[in-house]
KEPABA-685467 format. One record per residue (C-alpha): residue in one letter; chain; x, y, z. Coordinates in Angstrom, 3 decimals. Layout:
N
[atom "a" "A" [X Y Z]]
...
END
This chain:
379
[atom "t" "A" [0.000 0.000 0.000]]
[atom "r" "A" [2.807 2.387 0.854]]
[atom "r" "A" [4.580 1.747 -2.463]]
[atom "s" "A" [1.295 2.235 -4.330]]
[atom "s" "A" [0.797 5.607 -2.623]]
[atom "d" "A" [4.375 6.632 -3.443]]
[atom "l" "A" [3.804 5.768 -7.106]]
[atom "h" "A" [0.629 7.817 -7.264]]
[atom "g" "A" [2.496 10.697 -5.639]]
[atom "l" "A" [5.284 10.479 -8.232]]
[atom "y" "A" [2.698 10.468 -10.992]]
[atom "v" "A" [1.003 13.572 -9.610]]
[atom "l" "A" [4.320 15.425 -9.323]]
[atom "g" "A" [5.367 14.501 -12.824]]
[atom "f" "A" [2.183 14.735 -14.848]]
[atom "v" "A" [-0.715 16.428 -13.031]]
[atom "r" "A" [-1.077 20.058 -14.126]]
[atom "p" "A" [-1.917 22.738 -13.029]]
[atom "p" "A" [-0.590 22.643 -9.421]]
[atom "r" "A" [-3.959 23.830 -8.043]]
[atom "r" "A" [-5.167 20.266 -8.556]]
[atom "w" "A" [-2.605 19.169 -6.000]]
[atom "l" "A" [-4.463 20.874 -3.125]]
[atom "p" "A" [-7.294 18.303 -2.655]]
[atom "l" "A" [-4.769 15.478 -3.116]]
[atom "l" "A" [-2.451 17.042 -0.539]]
[atom "v" "A" [-5.276 17.533 1.967]]
[atom "t" "A" [-6.408 13.921 1.483]]
[atom "a" "A" [-2.852 12.616 1.933]]
[atom "l" "A" [-2.299 14.656 5.099]]
[atom "l" "A" [-5.587 13.496 6.609]]
[atom "a" "A" [-4.772 9.869 5.843]]
[atom "l" "A" [-1.252 10.273 7.227]]
[atom "g" "A" [-2.578 11.915 10.367]]
[atom "v" "A" [-5.032 9.104 11.070]]
[atom "v" "A" [-2.620 6.245 10.362]]
[atom "s" "A" [0.070 7.976 12.413]]
[atom "l" "A" [-2.061 7.482 15.510]]
[atom "w" "A" [-1.795 3.731 14.980]]
[atom "f" "A" [1.957 3.931 14.483]]
[atom "i" "A" [2.435 6.078 17.586]]
[atom "y" "A" [-0.091 4.594 20.018]]
[atom "g" "A" [-1.193 1.301 18.462]]
[atom "g" "A" [0.350 -1.910 17.252]]
[atom "g" "A" [2.015 -0.162 14.346]]
[atom "k" "A" [4.804 1.135 16.584]]
[atom "y" "A" [6.119 -2.433 16.831]]
[atom "t" "A" [6.389 -2.571 13.035]]
[atom "f" "A" [9.286 -0.123 12.969]]
[atom "q" "A" [10.914 -1.828 15.936]]
[atom "t" "A" [10.701 -5.194 14.173]]
[atom "l" "A" [11.996 -3.811 10.880]]
[atom "a" "A" [14.924 -2.140 12.620]]
[atom "y" "A" [15.701 -5.340 14.499]]
[atom "q" "A" [15.560 -7.465 11.328]]
[atom "a" "A" [17.734 -5.032 9.386]]
[atom "k" "A" [20.376 -5.148 12.111]]
[atom "l" "A" [20.213 -8.945 12.486]]
[atom "y" "A" [20.310 -9.786 8.769]]
[atom "g" "A" [22.969 -7.160 8.108]]
[atom "s" "A" [25.151 -8.692 10.802]]
[atom "l" "A" [24.663 -12.218 9.421]]
[atom "a" "A" [25.484 -11.012 5.904]]
[atom "k" "A" [28.871 -9.848 7.162]]
[atom "t" "A" [29.687 -12.682 9.559]]
[atom "n" "A" [27.783 -15.812 8.483]]
[atom "p" "A" [26.075 -15.386 5.085]]
[atom "e" "A" [25.576 -19.089 4.300]]
[atom "h" "A" [25.353 -21.188 7.470]]
[atom "n" "A" [22.588 -19.568 9.491]]
[atom "d" "A" [18.950 -20.256 10.382]]
[atom "f" "A" [17.501 -18.070 7.619]]
[atom "g" "A" [19.213 -19.255 4.441]]
[atom "l" "A" [21.529 -17.354 2.126]]
[atom "i" "A" [22.002 -13.745 3.287]]
[atom "l" "A" [24.566 -11.924 1.149]]
[atom "p" "A" [26.058 -8.451 1.636]]
[atom "a" "A" [24.561 -5.786 -0.631]]
[atom "t" "A" [27.520 -5.517 -3.004]]
[atom "p" "A" [26.854 -4.405 -6.624]]
[atom "l" "A" [27.425 -7.939 -7.930]]
[atom "n" "A" [25.165 -9.522 -5.300]]
[atom "l" "A" [22.450 -6.949 -5.961]]
[atom "f" "A" [22.619 -7.693 -9.673]]
[atom "e" "A" [22.542 -11.476 -9.317]]
[atom "r" "A" [19.793 -11.472 -6.680]]
[atom "s" "A" [17.560 -9.003 -8.518]]
[atom "l" "A" [18.034 -10.333 -12.071]]
[atom "p" "A" [15.627 -13.281 -11.535]]
[atom "l" "A" [13.027 -10.835 -10.220]]
[atom "w" "A" [13.350 -8.582 -13.256]]
[atom "s" "A" [13.121 -11.514 -15.662]]
[atom "d" "A" [10.137 -13.032 -13.856]]
[atom "l" "A" [8.103 -9.844 -14.174]]
[atom "f" "A" [7.228 -10.887 -17.745]]
[atom "v" "A" [5.928 -14.325 -18.617]]
[atom "f" "A" [8.000 -14.476 -21.793]]
[atom "s" "A" [11.216 -13.981 -19.791]]
[atom "n" "A" [10.189 -15.924 -16.682]]
[atom "g" "A" [12.996 -18.112 -15.398]]
[atom "l" "A" [15.655 -16.618 -17.681]]
[atom "g" "A" [17.443 -14.618 -14.972]]
[atom "k" "A" [19.108 -17.609 -13.309]]
[atom "v" "A" [22.771 -16.793 -13.825]]
[atom "d" "A" [23.917 -19.922 -11.989]]
[atom "y" "A" [21.901 -22.061 -14.421]]
[atom "l" "A" [22.476 -20.268 -17.727]]
[atom "g" "A" [25.886 -18.664 -17.152]]
[atom "y" "A" [27.127 -15.173 -18.019]]
[atom "r" "A" [28.971 -16.256 -21.165]]
[atom "n" "A" [26.034 -18.109 -22.660]]
[atom "m" "A" [23.588 -15.352 -21.735]]
[atom "g" "A" [25.874 -12.792 -23.373]]
[atom "i" "A" [26.052 -14.784 -26.619]]
[atom "a" "A" [22.270 -15.214 -26.685]]
[atom "l" "A" [21.603 -11.511 -26.139]]
[atom "v" "A" [24.130 -10.397 -28.779]]
[atom "l" "A" [22.524 -12.712 -31.341]]
[atom "g" "A" [19.142 -11.517 -30.137]]
[atom "l" "A" [20.075 -7.912 -30.821]]
[atom "g" "A" [21.001 -8.938 -34.365]]
[atom "a" "A" [17.627 -10.651 -34.772]]
[atom "m" "A" [15.907 -7.536 -33.424]]
[atom "g" "A" [17.723 -5.470 -36.064]]
[atom "v" "A" [16.419 -7.758 -38.803]]
[atom "l" "A" [12.876 -7.503 -37.465]]
[atom "h" "A" [13.092 -3.717 -37.179]]
[atom "y" "A" [14.463 -3.291 -40.693]]
[atom "f" "A" [12.005 -5.536 -42.504]]
[atom "q" "A" [8.768 -5.465 -40.514]]
[atom "n" "A" [7.208 -2.539 -42.412]]
[atom "r" "A" [8.822 -3.073 -45.815]]
[atom "k" "A" [6.783 -4.226 -48.799]]
[atom "p" "A" [7.474 -6.746 -50.106]]
[atom "i" "A" [9.475 -8.528 -47.418]]
[atom "p" "A" [12.130 -10.815 -48.974]]
[atom "f" "A" [11.613 -14.511 -48.258]]
[atom "w" "A" [15.025 -14.805 -46.647]]
[atom "a" "A" [14.403 -12.127 -43.963]]
[atom "p" "A" [12.365 -14.378 -41.607]]
[atom "a" "A" [14.858 -17.178 -42.261]]
[atom "l" "A" [17.720 -14.896 -41.209]]
[atom "f" "A" [15.742 -13.890 -38.136]]
[atom "l" "A" [15.285 -17.552 -37.157]]
[atom "i" "A" [18.923 -18.403 -37.860]]
[atom "l" "A" [20.137 -15.658 -35.515]]
[atom "l" "A" [17.901 -17.053 -32.753]]
[atom "v" "A" [19.199 -20.632 -32.993]]
[atom "i" "A" [22.692 -20.380 -34.472]]
[atom "g" "A" [24.282 -19.950 -31.048]]
[atom "l" "A" [23.204 -23.403 -29.804]]
[atom "p" "A" [26.517 -25.096 -30.783]]
[atom "a" "A" [28.485 -22.288 -29.089]]
[atom "y" "A" [26.808 -22.576 -25.707]]
[atom "t" "A" [28.519 -24.707 -23.082]]
[atom "s" "A" [25.181 -26.492 -22.713]]
[atom "p" "A" [22.709 -26.298 -25.632]]
[atom "k" "A" [19.627 -25.433 -23.578]]
[atom "l" "A" [16.587 -24.234 -25.501]]
[atom "e" "A" [16.175 -21.473 -22.912]]
[atom "y" "A" [18.876 -19.606 -24.830]]
[atom "v" "A" [16.595 -19.450 -27.882]]
[atom "v" "A" [13.922 -17.770 -25.746]]
[atom "l" "A" [16.551 -15.469 -24.242]]
[atom "a" "A" [17.734 -14.444 -27.716]]
[atom "t" "A" [14.143 -13.518 -28.578]]
[atom "l" "A" [13.753 -11.043 -25.707]]
[atom "p" "A" [15.263 -7.987 -27.485]]
[atom "s" "A" [12.744 -8.454 -30.318]]
[atom "l" "A" [9.827 -8.800 -27.890]]
[atom "f" "A" [10.751 -5.638 -26.007]]
[atom "y" "A" [11.255 -3.866 -29.326]]
[atom "l" "A" [7.705 -4.865 -30.288]]
[atom "l" "A" [6.472 -3.351 -27.013]]
[atom "y" "A" [8.186 -0.090 -27.957]]
[atom "a" "A" [6.717 -0.266 -31.480]]
[atom "y" "A" [3.208 -0.830 -30.148]]
[atom "l" "A" [3.393 2.095 -27.731]]
[atom "k" "A" [4.843 4.345 -30.401]]
[atom "q" "A" [2.085 3.465 -32.819]]
[atom "n" "A" [-0.648 4.016 -30.214]]
[atom "i" "A" [0.772 7.157 -28.628]]
[atom "k" "A" [-2.600 8.930 -28.979]]
[atom "i" "A" [-4.265 6.260 -26.861]]
[atom "y" "A" [-1.410 5.553 -24.462]]
[atom "t" "A" [-0.152 9.026 -23.664]]
[atom "p" "A" [3.371 9.567 -22.287]]
[atom "a" "A" [1.817 10.120 -18.853]]
[atom "l" "A" [-0.092 6.825 -18.946]]
[atom "i" "A" [2.914 4.914 -20.302]]
[atom "s" "A" [5.116 6.360 -17.573]]
[atom "f" "A" [2.533 5.441 -14.940]]
[atom "i" "A" [2.393 1.801 -16.105]]
[atom "i" "A" [6.192 1.572 -16.212]]
[atom "l" "A" [6.432 3.014 -12.702]]
[atom "l" "A" [3.904 0.481 -11.421]]
[atom "a" "A" [5.840 -2.307 -13.138]]
[atom "t" "A" [9.317 -1.381 -11.906]]
[atom "i" "A" [9.217 0.617 -8.666]]
[atom "p" "A" [8.428 -2.340 -6.327]]
[atom "t" "A" [11.599 -4.154 -7.415]]
[atom "l" "A" [13.638 -0.944 -7.372]]
[atom "f" "A" [12.331 -0.347 -3.856]]
[atom "l" "A" [13.625 -3.773 -2.778]]
[atom "m" "A" [17.052 -2.949 -4.181]]
[atom "a" "A" [17.070 0.423 -2.437]]
[atom "m" "A" [16.170 -1.176 0.894]]
[atom "a" "A" [18.874 -3.810 0.372]]
[atom "i" "A" [21.465 -1.072 -0.106]]
[atom "r" "A" [20.171 0.777 2.941]]
[atom "n" "A" [20.173 -2.321 5.186]]
[atom "g" "A" [23.391 -3.823 3.842]]
[atom "h" "A" [21.979 -7.249 2.872]]
[atom "t" "A" [20.044 -8.883 0.019]]
[atom "y" "A" [17.748 -11.108 2.097]]
[atom "g" "A" [14.654 -9.047 1.290]]
[atom "i" "A" [15.074 -9.257 -2.493]]
[atom "t" "A" [12.335 -11.834 -3.032]]
[atom "q" "A" [9.458 -12.178 -5.461]]
[atom "r" "A" [6.793 -11.960 -2.795]]
[atom "y" "A" [7.263 -8.175 -2.885]]
[atom "s" "A" [8.108 -7.539 -6.543]]
[atom "g" "A" [5.021 -9.588 -7.424]]
[atom "f" "A" [2.904 -6.472 -6.850]]
[atom "s" "A" [3.985 -5.487 -10.367]]
[atom "f" "A" [2.458 -8.509 -12.119]]
[atom "p" "A" [-0.929 -6.973 -13.032]]
[atom "y" "A" [0.803 -4.114 -14.834]]
[atom "t" "A" [3.433 -6.207 -16.598]]
[atom "c" "A" [0.583 -8.392 -17.862]]
[atom "i" "A" [-0.747 -5.280 -19.610]]
[atom "l" "A" [2.644 -4.796 -21.286]]
[atom "v" "A" [2.774 -8.452 -22.318]]
[atom "g" "A" [-0.666 -8.056 -23.877]]
[atom "m" "A" [0.635 -5.130 -25.916]]
[atom "v" "A" [3.497 -7.288 -27.229]]
[atom "l" "A" [1.047 -9.980 -28.317]]
[atom "l" "A" [-1.092 -7.411 -30.128]]
[atom "e" "A" [1.965 -6.129 -31.981]]
[atom "i" "A" [2.991 -9.647 -33.012]]
[atom "r" "A" [-0.370 -9.920 -34.816]]
[atom "r" "A" [0.686 -7.075 -37.129]]
[atom "l" "A" [3.854 -8.809 -38.313]]
[atom "y" "A" [4.445 -10.679 -41.557]]
[atom "w" "A" [3.132 -14.226 -40.974]]
[atom "p" "A" [6.548 -16.005 -41.000]]
[atom "f" "A" [7.695 -13.675 -38.197]]
[atom "q" "A" [4.444 -14.448 -36.375]]
[atom "l" "A" [5.081 -18.161 -36.757]]
[atom "i" "A" [8.630 -17.939 -35.421]]
[atom "l" "A" [7.734 -15.767 -32.426]]
[atom "g" "A" [4.652 -17.854 -31.731]]
[atom "g" "A" [6.802 -20.988 -31.688]]
[atom "v" "A" [9.216 -19.383 -29.228]]
[atom "l" "A" [6.336 -18.337 -26.966]]
[atom "v" "A" [4.948 -21.880 -27.052]]
[atom "l" "A" [8.412 -23.122 -26.064]]
[atom "q" "A" [8.505 -20.631 -23.198]]
[atom "s" "A" [5.024 -21.742 -22.148]]
[atom "i" "A" [6.370 -25.279 -21.803]]
[atom "f" "A" [9.201 -23.993 -19.594]]
[atom "v" "A" [6.738 -22.059 -17.418]]
[atom "a" "A" [4.463 -25.106 -17.146]]
[atom "r" "A" [7.468 -27.197 -16.106]]
[atom "l" "A" [8.316 -24.593 -13.484]]
[atom "l" "A" [4.769 -24.649 -12.126]]
[atom "h" "A" [4.915 -28.431 -11.907]]
[atom "q" "A" [8.155 -28.193 -9.922]]
[atom "i" "A" [6.600 -25.602 -7.609]]
[atom "y" "A" [3.566 -27.797 -6.903]]
[atom "e" "A" [5.909 -30.711 -6.224]]
[atom "g" "A" [7.792 -28.547 -3.742]]
[atom "r" "A" [11.166 -28.841 -5.484]]
[atom "e" "A" [11.666 -25.401 -6.993]]
[atom "a" "A" [14.115 -23.861 -4.529]]
[atom "k" "A" [13.269 -20.297 -5.497]]
[atom "y" "A" [9.728 -20.582 -4.205]]
[atom "t" "A" [10.120 -23.140 -1.421]]
[atom "y" "A" [12.492 -24.086 1.370]]
[atom "f" "A" [13.318 -27.411 -0.273]]
[atom "s" "A" [15.929 -28.218 -2.921]]
[atom "v" "A" [14.708 -31.826 -3.265]]
[atom "p" "A" [11.094 -32.963 -3.636]]
[atom "r" "A" [9.318 -32.872 -0.319]]
[atom "m" "A" [6.667 -35.333 0.648]]
[atom "k" "A" [3.014 -34.593 1.197]]
[atom "n" "A" [2.376 -31.868 3.775]]
[atom "p" "A" [3.795 -33.600 6.893]]
[atom "y" "A" [1.373 -31.891 9.271]]
[atom "m" "A" [-1.657 -32.902 7.227]]
[atom "l" "A" [-0.253 -36.427 6.990]]
[atom "a" "A" [0.331 -36.570 10.757]]
[atom "a" "A" [-3.210 -35.352 11.417]]
[atom "e" "A" [-4.658 -38.018 9.106]]
[atom "r" "A" [-2.695 -40.718 10.941]]
[atom "i" "A" [-3.820 -39.399 14.337]]
[atom "k" "A" [-7.480 -39.418 13.254]]
[atom "k" "A" [-7.105 -42.973 11.997]]
[atom "s" "A" [-5.282 -44.409 15.019]]
[atom "y" "A" [-6.547 -42.387 17.984]]
[atom "a" "A" [-8.806 -44.082 20.534]]
[atom "p" "A" [-10.240 -42.735 23.811]]
[atom "g" "A" [-7.562 -42.785 26.468]]
[atom "d" "A" [-4.684 -42.315 24.022]]
[atom "t" "A" [-2.304 -39.345 24.241]]
[atom "v" "A" [-0.616 -37.490 21.392]]
[atom "l" "A" [2.936 -36.374 22.182]]
[atom "y" "A" [4.488 -33.591 20.116]]
[atom "p" "A" [8.237 -33.033 19.852]]
[atom "s" "A" [9.660 -30.032 21.643]]
[atom "v" "A" [12.381 -28.251 19.746]]
[atom "r" "A" [14.421 -26.170 22.156]]
[atom "l" "A" [14.566 -22.515 21.207]]
[atom "h" "A" [17.800 -20.547 21.255]]
[atom "p" "A" [16.831 -16.861 21.186]]
[atom "r" "A" [19.596 -14.467 20.238]]
[atom "d" "A" [18.246 -11.676 22.417]]
[atom "e" "A" [15.152 -10.451 24.268]]
[atom "v" "A" [13.314 -9.688 21.016]]
[atom "e" "A" [13.320 -13.325 19.959]]
[atom "k" "A" [12.615 -14.686 23.441]]
[atom "t" "A" [9.110 -16.123 23.917]]
[atom "y" "A" [7.154 -17.326 26.929]]
[atom "s" "A" [8.426 -20.873 26.401]]
[atom "d" "A" [11.840 -22.444 26.044]]
[atom "f" "A" [10.418 -24.900 23.494]]
[atom "s" "A" [8.718 -24.466 20.135]]
[atom "i" "A" [5.048 -25.412 19.910]]
[atom "e" "A" [4.979 -24.984 16.127]]
[atom "d" "A" [4.681 -28.704 15.311]]
[atom "a" "A" [1.665 -29.025 17.600]]
[atom "q" "A" [0.028 -25.890 16.236]]
[atom "l" "A" [0.440 -26.835 12.576]]
[atom "t" "A" [-0.789 -30.385 13.141]]
[atom "n" "A" [-3.880 -29.115 14.966]]
[atom "l" "A" [-4.834 -27.075 11.917]]
[atom "y" "A" [-5.845 -30.346 10.273]]
[atom "l" "A" [-7.510 -32.049 13.238]]
[atom "p" "A" [-11.313 -31.894 13.642]]
[atom "k" "A" [-12.514 -28.881 15.605]]
[atom "e" "A" [-14.855 -31.031 17.670]]
[atom "a" "A" [-12.154 -33.587 18.551]]
[atom "t" "A" [-11.270 -34.143 22.224]]
[atom "y" "A" [-7.823 -35.631 21.775]]
[atom "i" "A" [-5.478 -35.583 24.754]]
[atom "q" "A" [-2.306 -33.836 23.628]]
[atom "r" "A" [0.848 -32.654 25.332]]
[atom "m" "A" [4.439 -31.702 24.613]]
[atom "d" "A" [7.253 -34.219 24.980]]
[atom "t" "A" [10.318 -32.268 26.112]]
[atom "t" "A" [12.524 -35.361 25.968]]
[atom "q" "A" [12.800 -35.455 22.157]]
[atom "q" "A" [12.660 -33.091 19.180]]
[atom "n" "A" [11.701 -35.130 16.116]]
[atom "q" "A" [8.757 -37.530 16.514]]
[atom "i" "A" [5.016 -37.137 16.906]]
[atom "l" "A" [4.045 -40.113 19.055]]
[atom "l" "A" [0.713 -41.695 19.922]]
[atom "i" "A" [0.747 -43.365 23.346]]
[atom "k" "A" [-1.914 -46.074 23.464]]
[atom "g" "A" [-3.888 -45.789 26.673]]
[atom "k" "A" [-4.433 -49.515 27.182]]
[atom "t" "A" [-0.904 -50.777 26.564]]
[atom "g" "A" [1.255 -47.666 26.977]]
[atom "k" "A" [2.932 -48.564 23.689]]
[atom "a" "A" [4.291 -45.655 21.656]]
[atom "e" "A" [3.283 -45.515 17.981]]
[atom "v" "A" [5.361 -43.205 15.737]]
[atom "i" "A" [2.955 -40.968 13.854]]
[atom "f" "A" [5.642 -38.968 12.074]]
[atom "d" "A" [9.394 -38.346 12.291]]
[atom "f" "A" [10.547 -34.882 11.162]]
[atom "q" "A" [14.196 -35.976 11.102]]
[atom "g" "A" [15.504 -32.632 12.303]]
[atom "r" "A" [14.842 -29.884 9.748]]
[atom "k" "A" [14.315 -32.276 6.828]]
[atom "y" "A" [10.514 -32.120 6.840]]
[atom "r" "A" [9.910 -28.924 8.787]]
[atom "y" "A" [8.891 -25.711 7.084]]
END
């Protein structure tokens, strides 16, 4: 909400004329700020700034002293190279036709450079011939050759490089569409859409520089731009319809190929093995807490007791310290999937940290409901 308000403010400053129109907007903004300030000063909002300051200090310290082996994952210092590598996947994922193409560790700088250079050549061919009549038969062939000729030169001939080489042409078509429809999409409106599409990610980078770490550069925040980048993608598709049909066929084939890559990515996400969107680098099993709840419902009998593991907490300071020395997270998450009307006897087992046990009331025998195996199956 704050970033949205900032964007609207930038738009007003840049494009709303005359300044007398600013007065009602300014009054509205001041009234809203005055009301919400009460919450930040006297209400729960005051803890927001305390938490943000604490997190910035903690993550910044870990980025300098222990960037890899900590409880939060990879936290890198906000160096120019780290900012570039961490933000590049976010920039590429803003558009569906470039989704997944910002993974430097997967594609490699050298291969990406070759693909983009060839792509610029293909864009030049498209720009030169798209409005010429007649278009020589060899022009689309040359365009296609420039997209695929680099495959033998790449260290690994992945088809993602063909999609990557197409990106300059697709962004050129966006420019061509906006230029052609300048009477409909005025400079002010175009600027507004671009601001909405880019500022959230730029904001993340600015905060990373300010806080000294890249931990906050994640798609959950840059994703606010998706509705507006979808508009831009739609403009590209409309411009492709105006091209000579062989160009349409080639670009359509590349977009189908990219659709396959995106579908594969979605499949990996739903399987829980896409590391960018989950905490797991290998396929995880079915939701362990739902599975544990199903086993409890199946095996529980009156007089039985469910024992939950108690992971000992190690707070770094008073901010992280809770009312208990043990985590109750496993019990809480399992209870989400148990019937509301159930009257199961449950308690914490402070003697172990991994297993949900069901103690049979008649025999006292312990049945293992689930074993988390440390952090292997915990979220």
